[in-house]
ROGU-770637 format. One record per residue: residue number from 1; x, y, z of N, C-alpha, C in turn. Coordinates in pm, whole numbers. Each point is the difference from the previous one (the first is absolute). Layout:
# ROGU-770637
<miti pos="NUM" n_c1="X" n_c2="Y" n_c3="Z" ca_c1="X" ca_c2="Y" ca_c3="Z" c_c1="X" c_c2="Y" c_c3="Z"/>
...
//
This chain:
# ROGU-770637
<miti pos="1" n_c1="30934" n_c2="-4087" n_c3="-2385" ca_c1="17" ca_c2="111" ca_c3="-105" c_c1="-134" c_c2="80" c_c3="50"/>
<miti pos="2" n_c1="-89" n_c2="37" n_c3="-31" ca_c1="-144" ca_c2="101" ca_c3="-65" c_c1="2" c_c2="87" c_c3="110"/>
<miti pos="3" n_c1="-48" n_c2="-66" n_c3="91" ca_c1="37" ca_c2="102" ca_c3="117" c_c1="92" c_c2="170" c_c3="8"/>
<miti pos="4" n_c1="119" n_c2="-81" n_c3="-47" ca_c1="133" ca_c2="95" ca_c3="-28" c_c1="-28" c_c2="79" c_c3="-129"/>
<miti pos="5" n_c1="-38" n_c2="-120" n_c3="-78" ca_c1="-59" ca_c2="92" ca_c3="-149" c_c1="-122" c_c2="114" c_c3="5"/>
<miti pos="6" n_c1="-172" n_c2="36" n_c3="96" ca_c1="-43" ca_c2="22" ca_c3="23" c_c1="58" c_c2="162" c_c3="66"/>
<miti pos="7" n_c1="136" n_c2="9" n_c3="107" ca_c1="35" ca_c2="72" ca_c3="54" c_c1="33" c_c2="27" c_c3="-64"/>
<miti pos="8" n_c1="65" n_c2="32" n_c3="-127" ca_c1="78" ca_c2="34" ca_c3="-65" c_c1="-84" c_c2="135" c_c3="-102"/>
<miti pos="9" n_c1="-63" n_c2="-161" n_c3="-49" ca_c1="-142" ca_c2="60" ca_c3="-111" c_c1="-81" c_c2="165" c_c3="94"/>
<miti pos="10" n_c1="-28" n_c2="9" n_c3="128" ca_c1="-54" ca_c2="83" ca_c3="85" c_c1="-44" c_c2="106" c_c3="2"/>
<miti pos="11" n_c1="134" n_c2="52" n_c3="-119" ca_c1="-6" ca_c2="129" ca_c3="9" c_c1="-132" c_c2="47" c_c3="-111"/>
<miti pos="12" n_c1="40" n_c2="-86" n_c3="-159" ca_c1="-52" ca_c2="-22" ca_c3="-84" c_c1="-209" c_c2="-64" c_c3="-8"/>
<miti pos="13" n_c1="-61" n_c2="-5" n_c3="104" ca_c1="-39" ca_c2="-161" ca_c3="-18" c_c1="-123" c_c2="13" c_c3="129"/>
<miti pos="14" n_c1="-10" n_c2="75" n_c3="73" ca_c1="-46" ca_c2="-7" ca_c3="144" c_c1="-155" c_c2="54" c_c3="-28"/>
<miti pos="15" n_c1="-78" n_c2="93" n_c3="-47" ca_c1="-143" ca_c2="-77" ca_c3="-37" c_c1="-78" c_c2="-133" c_c3="-13"/>
<miti pos="16" n_c1="89" n_c2="-82" n_c3="-91" ca_c1="3" ca_c2="-139" ca_c3="-78" c_c1="81" c_c2="-62" c_c3="186"/>
<miti pos="17" n_c1="54" n_c2="4" n_c3="81" ca_c1="44" ca_c2="-87" ca_c3="68" c_c1="-82" c_c2="-14" c_c3="143"/>
<miti pos="18" n_c1="-49" n_c2="152" n_c3="9" ca_c1="-84" ca_c2="-11" ca_c3="78" c_c1="-155" c_c2="-104" c_c3="-8"/>
<miti pos="19" n_c1="-17" n_c2="45" n_c3="-131" ca_c1="-81" ca_c2="-133" ca_c3="-29" c_c1="-22" c_c2="-108" c_c3="-5"/>
<miti pos="20" n_c1="145" n_c2="-33" n_c3="6" ca_c1="-7" ca_c2="-113" ca_c3="0" c_c1="14" c_c2="-56" c_c3="150"/>
<miti pos="21" n_c1="25" n_c2="100" n_c3="90" ca_c1="33" ca_c2="-36" ca_c3="184" c_c1="-120" c_c2="14" c_c3="8"/>
<miti pos="22" n_c1="-124" n_c2="79" n_c3="-51" ca_c1="-185" ca_c2="-46" ca_c3="-5" c_c1="-23" c_c2="-85" c_c3="24"/>
<miti pos="23" n_c1="89" n_c2="-84" n_c3="-166" ca_c1="-121" ca_c2="-78" ca_c3="-84" c_c1="26" c_c2="-188" c_c3="100"/>
<miti pos="24" n_c1="98" n_c2="58" n_c3="129" ca_c1="171" ca_c2="-112" ca_c3="43" c_c1="-83" c_c2="5" c_c3="187"/>
<miti pos="25" n_c1="-87" n_c2="93" n_c3="-17" ca_c1="-116" ca_c2="18" ca_c3="168" c_c1="77" c_c2="118" c_c3="105"/>
<miti pos="26" n_c1="130" n_c2="52" n_c3="-89" ca_c1="20" ca_c2="89" ca_c3="84" c_c1="-85" c_c2="192" c_c3="2"/>
<miti pos="27" n_c1="-7" n_c2="-15" n_c3="174" ca_c1="-46" ca_c2="129" ca_c3="-20" c_c1="40" c_c2="112" c_c3="-23"/>
<miti pos="28" n_c1="-23" n_c2="58" n_c3="-97" ca_c1="56" ca_c2="120" ca_c3="-41" c_c1="-60" c_c2="172" c_c3="-45"/>
<miti pos="29" n_c1="-110" n_c2="7" n_c3="66" ca_c1="-108" ca_c2="17" ca_c3="-36" c_c1="41" c_c2="176" c_c3="64"/>
<miti pos="30" n_c1="26" n_c2="163" n_c3="-11" ca_c1="-2" ca_c2="62" ca_c3="91" c_c1="170" c_c2="6" c_c3="-4"/>
<miti pos="31" n_c1="73" n_c2="-109" n_c3="-61" ca_c1="217" ca_c2="38" ca_c3="52" c_c1="2" c_c2="109" c_c3="-206"/>
<miti pos="32" n_c1="112" n_c2="14" n_c3="80" ca_c1="116" ca_c2="57" ca_c3="-108" c_c1="-11" c_c2="-77" c_c3="-118"/>
<miti pos="33" n_c1="18" n_c2="62" n_c3="-104" ca_c1="3" ca_c2="-118" ca_c3="-123" c_c1="131" c_c2="-54" c_c3="25"/>
<miti pos="34" n_c1="115" n_c2="53" n_c3="27" ca_c1="142" ca_c2="-98" ca_c3="-9" c_c1="-37" c_c2="-76" c_c3="133"/>
<miti pos="35" n_c1="-67" n_c2="-17" n_c3="156" ca_c1="-55" ca_c2="-84" ca_c3="81" c_c1="-67" c_c2="-135" c_c3="-16"/>
<miti pos="36" n_c1="-77" n_c2="59" n_c3="-139" ca_c1="-117" ca_c2="-120" ca_c3="-27" c_c1="63" c_c2="-96" c_c3="-92"/>
<miti pos="37" n_c1="101" n_c2="41" n_c3="-115" ca_c1="72" ca_c2="-38" ca_c3="-85" c_c1="120" c_c2="-51" c_c3="50"/>
<miti pos="38" n_c1="76" n_c2="-10" n_c3="157" ca_c1="81" ca_c2="-72" ca_c3="88" c_c1="-70" c_c2="-133" c_c3="30"/>
<miti pos="39" n_c1="-132" n_c2="5" n_c3="36" ca_c1="-134" ca_c2="-104" ca_c3="26" c_c1="72" c_c2="-68" c_c3="-42"/>
<miti pos="40" n_c1="9" n_c2="-53" n_c3="-189" ca_c1="-20" ca_c2="-88" ca_c3="-93" c_c1="124" c_c2="-97" c_c3="13"/>
<miti pos="41" n_c1="122" n_c2="125" n_c3="66" ca_c1="106" ca_c2="-123" ca_c3="-49" c_c1="-1" c_c2="-51" c_c3="201"/>
<miti pos="42" n_c1="-29" n_c2="108" n_c3="64" ca_c1="-9" ca_c2="-68" ca_c3="110" c_c1="-44" c_c2="-120" c_c3="13"/>
<miti pos="43" n_c1="-201" n_c2="-13" n_c3="-67" ca_c1="-44" ca_c2="-150" ca_c3="-10" c_c1="75" c_c2="-107" c_c3="-115"/>
<miti pos="44" n_c1="65" n_c2="117" n_c3="-87" ca_c1="68" ca_c2="-149" ca_c3="-147" c_c1="124" c_c2="-71" c_c3="182"/>
<miti pos="45" n_c1="87" n_c2="52" n_c3="57" ca_c1="101" ca_c2="-67" ca_c3="16" c_c1="-61" c_c2="-33" c_c3="124"/>
<miti pos="46" n_c1="-120" n_c2="25" n_c3="43" ca_c1="-102" ca_c2="-124" ca_c3="66" c_c1="-40" c_c2="-98" c_c3="-43"/>
<miti pos="47" n_c1="-46" n_c2="-18" n_c3="-152" ca_c1="-20" ca_c2="-151" ca_c3="-36" c_c1="75" c_c2="-33" c_c3="20"/>
<miti pos="48" n_c1="120" n_c2="70" n_c3="-81" ca_c1="114" ca_c2="-124" ca_c3="-4" c_c1="55" c_c2="-94" c_c3="113"/>
<miti pos="49" n_c1="6" n_c2="60" n_c3="88" ca_c1="23" ca_c2="-40" ca_c3="128" c_c1="-72" c_c2="-61" c_c3="30"/>
<miti pos="50" n_c1="-150" n_c2="-10" n_c3="0" ca_c1="-114" ca_c2="-35" ca_c3="42" c_c1="1" c_c2="-156" c_c3="-127"/>
<miti pos="51" n_c1="20" n_c2="-20" n_c3="-111" ca_c1="24" ca_c2="-105" ca_c3="-68" c_c1="137" c_c2="-131" c_c3="6"/>
<miti pos="52" n_c1="50" n_c2="75" n_c3="92" ca_c1="224" ca_c2="-47" ca_c3="46" c_c1="49" c_c2="23" c_c3="-149"/>
<miti pos="53" n_c1="-54" n_c2="89" n_c3="-93" ca_c1="135" ca_c2="65" ca_c3="-78" c_c1="127" c_c2="49" c_c3="108"/>
<miti pos="54" n_c1="101" n_c2="-40" n_c3="-101" ca_c1="142" ca_c2="22" ca_c3="65" c_c1="15" c_c2="144" c_c3="-47"/>
<miti pos="55" n_c1="61" n_c2="108" n_c3="123" ca_c1="-32" ca_c2="181" ca_c3="-3" c_c1="108" c_c2="83" c_c3="-1"/>
<miti pos="56" n_c1="77" n_c2="-100" n_c3="-112" ca_c1="165" ca_c2="44" ca_c3="32" c_c1="71" c_c2="-128" c_c3="-127"/>
<miti pos="57" n_c1="77" n_c2="107" n_c3="-102" ca_c1="-17" ca_c2="-50" ca_c3="-114" c_c1="182" c_c2="-151" c_c3="60"/>
<miti pos="58" n_c1="43" n_c2="103" n_c3="124" ca_c1="74" ca_c2="-83" ca_c3="57" c_c1="-25" c_c2="-167" c_c3="38"/>
<miti pos="59" n_c1="-131" n_c2="32" n_c3="62" ca_c1="-100" ca_c2="-117" ca_c3="57" c_c1="-52" c_c2="-145" c_c3="-71"/>
<miti pos="60" n_c1="87" n_c2="54" n_c3="-148" ca_c1="-32" ca_c2="-105" ca_c3="-117" c_c1="85" c_c2="-51" c_c3="-37"/>
<miti pos="61" n_c1="164" n_c2="79" n_c3="15" ca_c1="124" ca_c2="-79" ca_c3="-25" c_c1="73" c_c2="172" c_c3="-95"/>
<miti pos="62" n_c1="-62" n_c2="91" n_c3="13" ca_c1="43" ca_c2="89" ca_c3="-68" c_c1="159" c_c2="11" c_c3="24"/>
<miti pos="63" n_c1="114" n_c2="1" n_c3="-91" ca_c1="77" ca_c2="86" ca_c3="113" c_c1="11" c_c2="180" c_c3="-66"/>
<miti pos="64" n_c1="93" n_c2="96" n_c3="99" ca_c1="-10" ca_c2="128" ca_c3="-7" c_c1="58" c_c2="-15" c_c3="-146"/>
<miti pos="65" n_c1="103" n_c2="-72" n_c3="-84" ca_c1="108" ca_c2="54" ca_c3="-19" c_c1="-130" c_c2="-49" c_c3="-200"/>
<miti pos="66" n_c1="-64" n_c2="-69" n_c3="64" ca_c1="-98" ca_c2="-16" ca_c3="-124" c_c1="-69" c_c2="126" c_c3="-100"/>
<miti pos="67" n_c1="8" n_c2="117" n_c3="171" ca_c1="-127" ca_c2="119" ca_c3="-113" c_c1="32" c_c2="38" c_c3="-112"/>
<miti pos="68" n_c1="127" n_c2="-7" n_c3="15" ca_c1="35" ca_c2="115" ca_c3="-150" c_c1="-48" c_c2="-91" c_c3="-141"/>
<miti pos="69" n_c1="-45" n_c2="-140" n_c3="-15" ca_c1="-10" ca_c2="-70" ca_c3="-91" c_c1="-133" c_c2="-31" c_c3="-18"/>
<miti pos="70" n_c1="-84" n_c2="2" n_c3="105" ca_c1="-129" ca_c2="17" ca_c3="39" c_c1="-62" c_c2="118" c_c3="-39"/>
<miti pos="71" n_c1="93" n_c2="77" n_c3="25" ca_c1="-47" ca_c2="162" ca_c3="-121" c_c1="65" c_c2="-24" c_c3="-113"/>
<miti pos="72" n_c1="63" n_c2="-41" n_c3="-61" ca_c1="50" ca_c2="2" ca_c3="-136" c_c1="-75" c_c2="-84" c_c3="-78"/>
<miti pos="73" n_c1="-125" n_c2="-134" n_c3="51" ca_c1="11" ca_c2="-30" ca_c3="-88" c_c1="-221" c_c2="66" c_c3="33"/>
<miti pos="74" n_c1="1" n_c2="76" n_c3="71" ca_c1="-100" ca_c2="42" ca_c3="51" c_c1="35" c_c2="125" c_c3="-131"/>
<miti pos="75" n_c1="41" n_c2="70" n_c3="-105" ca_c1="-8" ca_c2="91" ca_c3="-67" c_c1="80" c_c2="-78" c_c3="-147"/>
<miti pos="76" n_c1="5" n_c2="-175" n_c3="62" ca_c1="41" ca_c2="-3" ca_c3="-203" c_c1="-150" c_c2="-125" c_c3="34"/>
<miti pos="77" n_c1="10" n_c2="-70" n_c3="-27" ca_c1="-91" ca_c2="-137" ca_c3="18" c_c1="-149" c_c2="31" c_c3="47"/>
<miti pos="78" n_c1="-25" n_c2="126" n_c3="113" ca_c1="-162" ca_c2="7" ca_c3="41" c_c1="-38" c_c2="141" c_c3="22"/>
<miti pos="79" n_c1="91" n_c2="57" n_c3="-110" ca_c1="-47" ca_c2="174" ca_c3="-34" c_c1="-122" c_c2="48" c_c3="24"/>
<miti pos="80" n_c1="-68" n_c2="-128" n_c3="-35" ca_c1="-155" ca_c2="23" ca_c3="2" c_c1="-107" c_c2="80" c_c3="113"/>
<miti pos="81" n_c1="102" n_c2="-96" n_c3="107" ca_c1="-27" ca_c2="46" ca_c3="166" c_c1="72" c_c2="167" c_c3="34"/>
<miti pos="82" n_c1="101" n_c2="19" n_c3="-57" ca_c1="59" ca_c2="162" ca_c3="14" c_c1="-96" c_c2="60" c_c3="-69"/>
<miti pos="83" n_c1="-47" n_c2="-45" n_c3="-172" ca_c1="-100" ca_c2="150" ca_c3="-58" c_c1="-155" c_c2="-5" c_c3="40"/>
<miti pos="84" n_c1="11" n_c2="-96" n_c3="96" ca_c1="-199" ca_c2="5" ca_c3="-12" c_c1="-14" c_c2="13" c_c3="169"/>
<miti pos="85" n_c1="148" n_c2="122" n_c3="48" ca_c1="-8" ca_c2="-15" ca_c3="167" c_c1="-62" c_c2="122" c_c3="-6"/>
<miti pos="86" n_c1="-86" n_c2="51" n_c3="36" ca_c1="-45" ca_c2="176" ca_c3="81" c_c1="109" c_c2="36" c_c3="-5"/>
<miti pos="87" n_c1="80" n_c2="-24" n_c3="115" ca_c1="88" ca_c2="77" ca_c3="-18" c_c1="174" c_c2="47" c_c3="-53"/>
<miti pos="88" n_c1="41" n_c2="120" n_c3="-129" ca_c1="119" ca_c2="-86" ca_c3="-58" c_c1="87" c_c2="-39" c_c3="126"/>
<miti pos="89" n_c1="48" n_c2="-93" n_c3="-14" ca_c1="163" ca_c2="-88" ca_c3="65" c_c1="53" c_c2="-32" c_c3="-113"/>
<miti pos="90" n_c1="135" n_c2="56" n_c3="108" ca_c1="153" ca_c2="-15" ca_c3="-110" c_c1="36" c_c2="-164" c_c3="90"/>
<miti pos="91" n_c1="92" n_c2="38" n_c3="19" ca_c1="164" ca_c2="-198" ca_c3="-31" c_c1="-10" c_c2="79" c_c3="180"/>
<miti pos="92" n_c1="-1" n_c2="144" n_c3="43" ca_c1="30" ca_c2="72" ca_c3="131" c_c1="-117" c_c2="-8" c_c3="-9"/>
<miti pos="93" n_c1="-30" n_c2="1" n_c3="59" ca_c1="-177" ca_c2="12" ca_c3="41" c_c1="-2" c_c2="-211" c_c3="36"/>
<miti pos="94" n_c1="-43" n_c2="-10" n_c3="-104" ca_c1="-47" ca_c2="-184" ca_c3="-30" c_c1="109" c_c2="-65" c_c3="142"/>
<miti pos="95" n_c1="125" n_c2="52" n_c3="1" ca_c1="153" ca_c2="-40" ca_c3="70" c_c1="-103" c_c2="-6" c_c3="142"/>
<miti pos="96" n_c1="49" n_c2="101" n_c3="32" ca_c1="-143" ca_c2="27" ca_c3="115" c_c1="-64" c_c2="-38" c_c3="51"/>
<miti pos="97" n_c1="-56" n_c2="-94" n_c3="-104" ca_c1="-150" ca_c2="-81" ca_c3="63" c_c1="21" c_c2="-110" c_c3="-16"/>
<miti pos="98" n_c1="117" n_c2="-20" n_c3="-19" ca_c1="7" ca_c2="-147" ca_c3="21" c_c1="118" c_c2="-7" c_c3="77"/>
<miti pos="99" n_c1="43" n_c2="107" n_c3="97" ca_c1="91" ca_c2="7" ca_c3="123" c_c1="-112" c_c2="44" c_c3="98"/>
<miti pos="100" n_c1="-124" n_c2="25" n_c3="-41" ca_c1="-82" ca_c2="30" ca_c3="135" c_c1="-49" c_c2="-128" c_c3="-26"/>
<miti pos="101" n_c1="6" n_c2="-112" n_c3="-68" ca_c1="-148" ca_c2="-84" ca_c3="37" c_c1="130" c_c2="-156" c_c3="93"/>
<miti pos="102" n_c1="140" n_c2="87" n_c3="-39" ca_c1="72" ca_c2="-79" ca_c3="21" c_c1="56" c_c2="-90" c_c3="155"/>
//
């Protein structure tokens, strides 16, 4: 999920992502900010592969029809995650993120 959330937040948090990429050993010097930030997403994705994490929600048994329920949980039980996200996130945004991760 994290790389998909990072992609969503890219518009508002590029400097921090560029720094994360640098701290993860990515070569970002001289790159445009967006490209440097994208390196963080790629590095996190590679890390999840390297440690053997499932890459897709379906890899852990999530059914596509479960996504609306996950969105409901996010916007009720886990609303703190939505409120603390650096970019405003609507139910439609969350649905798109879950679908991308599925």
